[in-house]
C-alpha positions in Angstrom: 0.3 0.0 -0.2 1.0 3.4 -1.4 1.5 6.2 1.9 -0.8 8.8 1.8 1.9 11.4 1.4 3.6 9.9 -1.1 -0.1 8.9 -3.0 -1.0 12.8 -2.3 2.6 13.6 -4.0 2.4 11.4 -6.8 -1.4 12.6 -7.7 -0.1 15.9 -7.8 2.7 15.1 -10.2 0.4 13.9 -12.8 -2.3 16.8 -12.2 0.6 19.0 -12.7 2.1 17.1 -15.9 -1.3 16.8 -17.3 -2.0 20.5 -17.0 1.6 21.5 -18.5 0.7 19.3 -21.3 -2.6 20.8 -21.8 -1.0 24.2 -21.7 1.2 23.1 -24.8 -1.8 21.8 -26.8 -3.8 25.3 -25.9 -0.5 27.1 -27.1 -0.4 25.3 -30.2 -4.3 25.0 -31.1 -5.3 28.5 -30.1 -7.8 30.1 -32.4 -6.4 33.3 -34.2 -7.7 36.0 -31.5 -5.2 34.5 -29.2 -2.4 35.2 -31.7 -1.9 38.6 -31.1 -1.9 37.9 -27.4 1.2 35.8 -28.5 2.9 38.3 -30.5 2.6 41.1 -28.3 3.8 39.1 -25.0 7.3 38.5 -27.2 7.0 42.2 -28.0 6.7 43.6 -24.7 9.2 40.9 -23.2 11.9 41.5 -25.9 11.5 45.4 -25.5 12.2 45.4 -21.9 15.0 42.9 -22.0 17.0 44.8 -24.8 16.5 48.2 -23.2 14.5 50.2 -26.1 12.9 53.3 -24.9 9.8 53.2 -27.0 8.1 51.6 -29.6 4.9 51.1 -31.6 3.4 48.3 -33.7 0.3 47.8 -35.8 -1.2 45.0 -38.0 -3.4 45.6 -41.0 -5.7 43.3 -42.6 -8.3 43.5 -45.0 -7.8 47.5 -45.3 -8.0 48.4 -41.4 -6.1 47.9 -38.4 -6.8 45.2 -36.7 -4.2 45.3 -34.0 -1.9 47.6 -32.3 0.5 47.7 -29.4 2.7 50.3 -27.5 5.7 50.2 -25.3 7.7 52.5 -23.4 8.5 56.5 -23.7 8.6 58.8 -26.9 10.8 61.1 -24.4 12.6 59.0 -21.6 13.3 62.2 -19.8 9.7 63.3 -19.3 8.7 60.0 -19.0 6.2 60.8 -21.7 4.5 57.4 -23.0 4.2 56.1 -26.5 0.6 56.4 -27.7 -1.5 56.5 -31.0 -0.2 59.8 -31.7 3.5 59.3 -31.3 5.4 60.0 -34.4 8.2 58.5 -35.3 10.8 58.8 -38.1 10.6 56.5 -41.2 14.4 57.0 -42.6 14.8 54.6 -45.9 10.9 53.7 -45.9 10.7 56.7 -47.5 12.1 55.5 -50.7 8.9 53.5 -51.4 7.2 56.7 -51.7 9.6 58.0 -53.9 9.2 54.9 -56.1 5.3 55.5 -56.2 6.4 59.1 -57.1 8.2 57.9 -60.2 5.7 55.0 -61.3 2.7 58.1 -61.4 5.1 60.4 -63.8 5.5 57.0 -65.6 2.0 56.3 -66.1 1.0 59.7 -67.2 3.4 59.3 -69.8 6.3 61.8 -68.7 9.0 59.0 -68.5 10.1 55.6 -68.8 11.7 53.7 -66.6 14.6 52.9 -68.9 15.3 56.5 -69.6 19.2 57.6 -69.1 18.9 59.3 -65.9 21.1 61.8 -67.1 18.4 62.9 -69.4 16.9 64.4 -66.3 20.0 65.1 -64.2 22.6 66.9 -66.5 24.6 67.2 -63.7 25.5 63.8 -63.6 27.8 64.1 -66.7 30.4 65.1 -64.4 30.6 61.5 -62.8 33.3 59.0 -63.7 32.0 56.0 -65.2 35.1 53.6 -66.2 32.6 51.0 -67.7 31.5 53.5 -70.4 29.1 56.5 -70.9 27.4 57.8 -68.0 23.9 57.2 -70.1 24.0 53.6 -68.9 22.4 54.3 -65.8 18.8 54.7 -65.8 16.0 55.1 -63.8 15.2 51.6 -63.3 18.9 51.2 -62.1 18.6 53.7 -59.7 14.9 52.5 -58.5 16.7 48.9 -57.9 20.3 50.0 -56.5 21.8 48.8 -59.1 23.3 51.8 -61.1 26.7 51.7 -59.5 26.7 54.5 -56.7 28.3 54.1 -53.8 25.8 53.8 -50.7 26.6 56.7 -48.4 25.0 60.3 -49.7 27.7 62.4 -47.8 30.9 60.7 -46.8 32.7 63.6 -46.3 32.4 64.6 -43.0 29.0 64.4 -40.5 31.0 63.5 -37.9 31.0 66.4 -35.6 28.1 67.9 -33.7 28.0 71.2 -35.3 28.2 69.4 -39.0 24.8 69.5 -40.7 22.7 66.4 -39.9 23.2 66.1 -43.9 23.8 68.4 -47.0 21.3 71.0 -47.5 21.5 71.7 -51.0 21.4 70.0 -54.3 24.5 72.3 -55.3 26.5 70.5 -52.5 26.0 67.0 -54.2 26.7 68.5 -57.3 29.9 70.1 -56.4 31.2 66.3 -55.5 30.1 64.8 -58.8 33.4 65.0 -60.6 34.8 63.3 -57.3 32.4 60.3 -57.7 32.5 57.4 -59.7 30.7 54.4 -60.6 31.7 51.0 -58.7 30.5 48.6 -61.2 28.9 48.7 -64.5 25.4 49.6 -64.4 22.8 46.5 -64.3 25.0 43.7 -63.6 24.9 43.4 -59.6 23.1 45.2 -56.4 24.7 47.4 -54.3 22.2 49.8 -52.0 23.0 53.4 -52.5 21.1 56.3 -51.1 22.6 58.9 -53.6 20.7 57.3 -56.5 17.5 58.2 -54.6 18.3 61.8 -54.7 18.6 61.6 -58.4 15.2 60.3 -58.6 13.6 62.8 -56.0 15.5 65.4 -58.2 13.6 64.1 -61.2 10.3 64.3 -59.8 10.8 68.0 -58.9 12.2 68.7 -62.5 8.7 67.3 -63.9 6.2 68.1 -61.2 7.5 71.9 -60.8 7.0 71.2 -56.9 9.8 70.5 -54.2 9.5 66.6 -53.5 7.7 67.3 -50.0 4.6 69.4 -51.7 4.3 66.9 -54.5 4.2 64.0 -51.8 1.8 65.8 -49.8 -0.1 66.4 -52.8 -0.4 63.4 -54.6 -0.3 60.7 -52.0 -0.6 62.0 -48.1 -3.8 63.8 -49.5 -5.7 61.2 -50.9 -5.0 58.6 -48.5 -5.6 60.8 -45.6 -2.4 60.8 -44.1 -2.7 64.0 -42.2 -0.3 63.9 -40.2 2.6 62.9 -42.0 5.3 65.2 -42.6 9.1 65.9 -43.9 12.1 66.8 -41.8 11.4 69.4 -38.7 7.8 68.8 -37.4 4.9 71.9 -37.8 4.5 73.1 -34.3 1.0 71.8 -33.6 2.8 68.2 -34.1 6.0 69.0 -32.2 5.3 67.7 -28.8 3.8 64.4 -30.4 7.5 63.3 -32.0 9.7 61.0 -30.6 12.9 61.3 -29.2 15.7 58.9 -30.5 18.3 56.8 -28.7 21.4 54.7 -29.6 22.2 52.1 -27.1 25.2 50.0 -26.4 26.5 48.0 -23.5 27.3 51.2 -21.8 24.0 52.7 -21.6 21.5 54.8 -23.7 22.3 58.4 -25.2 19.8 60.4 -27.2 20.0 61.5 -30.3 19.4 64.7 -32.4 15.8 65.7 -31.9 13.4 67.1 -34.7 16.6 67.3 -37.5 16.3 68.2 -41.0 17.5 65.5 -43.6 18.3 68.0 -46.2 18.5 67.0 -50.0 18.4 63.4 -48.8 14.9 63.9 -47.9 13.4 61.3 -50.7 15.6 58.6 -49.4 14.7 59.3 -45.9 13.3 62.5 -44.7 9.5 61.0 -43.7 7.8 61.7 -40.1 4.3 59.7 -39.4 2.2 58.2 -36.6 1.7 54.5 -37.1 -2.1 55.7 -37.9 -1.2 57.5 -41.0 1.7 54.7 -41.7 -1.4 52.0 -41.8 -3.5 54.2 -44.6 -0.2 53.8 -46.5 -0.1 50.0 -45.9 -3.3 49.1 -46.6 -2.9 51.0 -49.9 0.3 49.2 -50.7 -1.6 45.8 -50.3 -4.9 46.8 -52.0 -4.1 49.5 -54.2 -5.8 52.4 -55.2 -6.1 53.3 -58.8 -6.7 57.2 -57.9 -3.0 57.1 -57.0 -1.2 54.8 -59.3 -2.5 52.0 -61.4 -2.7 48.8 -59.4 -0.7 47.4 -61.9 2.3 49.8 -61.7 2.3 48.5 -57.7 2.6 44.9 -58.8 5.2 46.3 -61.4 6.9 47.7 -58.0 7.0 44.5 -56.3 8.2 42.0 -59.2 11.9 41.0 -58.6 14.3 42.9 -60.4 17.7 41.8 -59.0 19.1 39.8 -56.2 19.8 41.7 -53.7 23.2 40.7 -51.4 22.9 38.4 -48.5 21.7 40.1 -45.2 20.0 43.3 -47.1 16.5 43.9 -46.4 15.3 41.7 -43.5 17.8 38.9 -43.7 15.4 36.7 -45.5 16.5 33.3 -47.1 16.2 35.0 -50.4 15.7 38.6 -50.6 15.5 40.4 -54.0 15.2 44.0 -55.2 12.1 45.5 -56.7 11.5 48.9 -57.4 12.0 51.3 -54.3 11.0 47.5 -52.5 12.0 44.5 -51.3 10.7 41.0 -51.9 12.2 38.5 -49.3 11.2 34.7 -48.3 11.2 33.8 -44.6 10.2 30.1 -44.1 8.5 29.8 -47.3 6.7 33.1 -47.1 6.8 35.8 -49.4 6.7 39.2 -47.6 7.2 42.4 -49.5 8.4 45.6 -47.7 11.4 48.0 -46.9 13.0 49.1 -43.6 14.1 52.2 -42.1 17.5 53.0 -40.0 18.6 56.5 -38.9 19.5 58.6 -35.7 18.6 56.0 -33.6 15.0 55.0 -35.4 14.8 51.8 -36.6 11.8 50.7 -38.4 9.8 47.7 -40.7 7.3 48.0 -43.4 6.4 44.1 -43.9 3.0 42.8 -46.1 1.9 39.4 -47.2 -0.4 39.5 -50.3 -2.1 36.0 -50.0 -3.7 37.6 -46.8 -4.1 40.9 -47.7 -2.0 41.9 -44.0 0.8 43.1 -43.3 2.5 45.3 -40.1 4.4 48.3 -39.4 6.9 49.1 -36.4 9.1 51.4 -35.3 11.6 51.6 -32.4 12.8 54.9 -31.1 16.1 53.2 -29.8 19.1 51.7 -31.7 20.6 49.3 -29.2 23.5 47.4 -30.6 25.2 45.0 -27.7 28.7 43.5 -28.5 28.0 41.4 -25.4 24.8 39.9 -26.1 24.0 39.4 -29.9 20.5 38.8 -28.9 20.5 42.5 -26.9 19.8 44.5 -30.2 17.2 46.2 -31.7 17.6 44.1 -34.8 17.3 41.0 -33.3 14.0 42.1 -31.7 12.9 43.2 -34.9 13.3 39.8 -36.7 11.8 38.0 -33.6 9.0 40.2 -34.5 9.0 39.5 -37.8 8.8 35.6 -37.5 6.2 35.7 -34.7 4.0 37.4 -37.0 4.8 35.2 -39.7 4.4 32.0 -37.3 1.0 33.3 -36.2 -0.8 35.0 -38.8 0.9 33.8 -42.5 2.0 30.1 -42.0 -0.6 28.7 -44.4 -1.0 31.1 -46.9 -4.3 33.3 -46.9 -4.9 32.4 -43.1 
């Protein structure tokens, strides 16, 4: 006969084992409504583990915001929390707006993607092309980062606190063109390039007669109802909602420049917006809107043009450059999107066409730890993407 105490503990062990097994089964078979709970649990946990000051996340499905989550502060010094009105800097996600503007001009018959860029930006004749004539560089090459231009916009300085954040005048870029050369034959390989997108912005201004910022406001922001989106420094009525930004390492977190001007680089990285506005933009990318650009032109943008280098985009198993966007494969799932990384802000926009859904996320802290590779903002970004893909996109159209 088993003593009563032993019998009691044996029963309790079996009961706990059964409950544990039921928990695992529940996690594996929980309904879709609980999927967001698992995503946000990981999101909040990883943000706190990493020391990210603030972040916002939205999931869009069938043209509307289906889920959202916020964490931390938009201003650490005043303890002002992140909320739905918090405005982030979206950095290179701006390039997708530039791409849409170019497609708008193309659809109006004003240019061809295979036109030589020098046809519209004659100053490019000063660039040294060791592989032939500069007319080899086309608008398509600029949109796919395959023109041969360097990565950085302004590699001459910018490392002192009194330097401008970016060059502020087109004349500064033009002055350095005789000191610029193509690094490979146009169209033969991929190499991410910010200067190439500046030239696209210049083409938009040439055809529209508007500054880049005004053109995007009139032709993308306004039709989509993105009323709280802007470029560079904040309008006074939105300044209180603009997030501060931070850079972190193993020694702590330091605040970066606040309310900065992206200067002549606005077309490759000047966008600021709250997530609510970006959700409208994401819904447009997923479902299209012929009043803004032809759906067929959007699909053309999302068609692979050239293979990107390993680690580009979101570090997928296979990453292809489209027209001002990236097409990536993660665990057999195809995602389309773009990332942004500047001045402490890291952001991502991804969507999954079969399920008509996607997400946008922004972090106001760029954490990079040498001691722990998991304690970085990029690792959090990757974990979040994988969690959303696992919960919502495994099994296309779920």
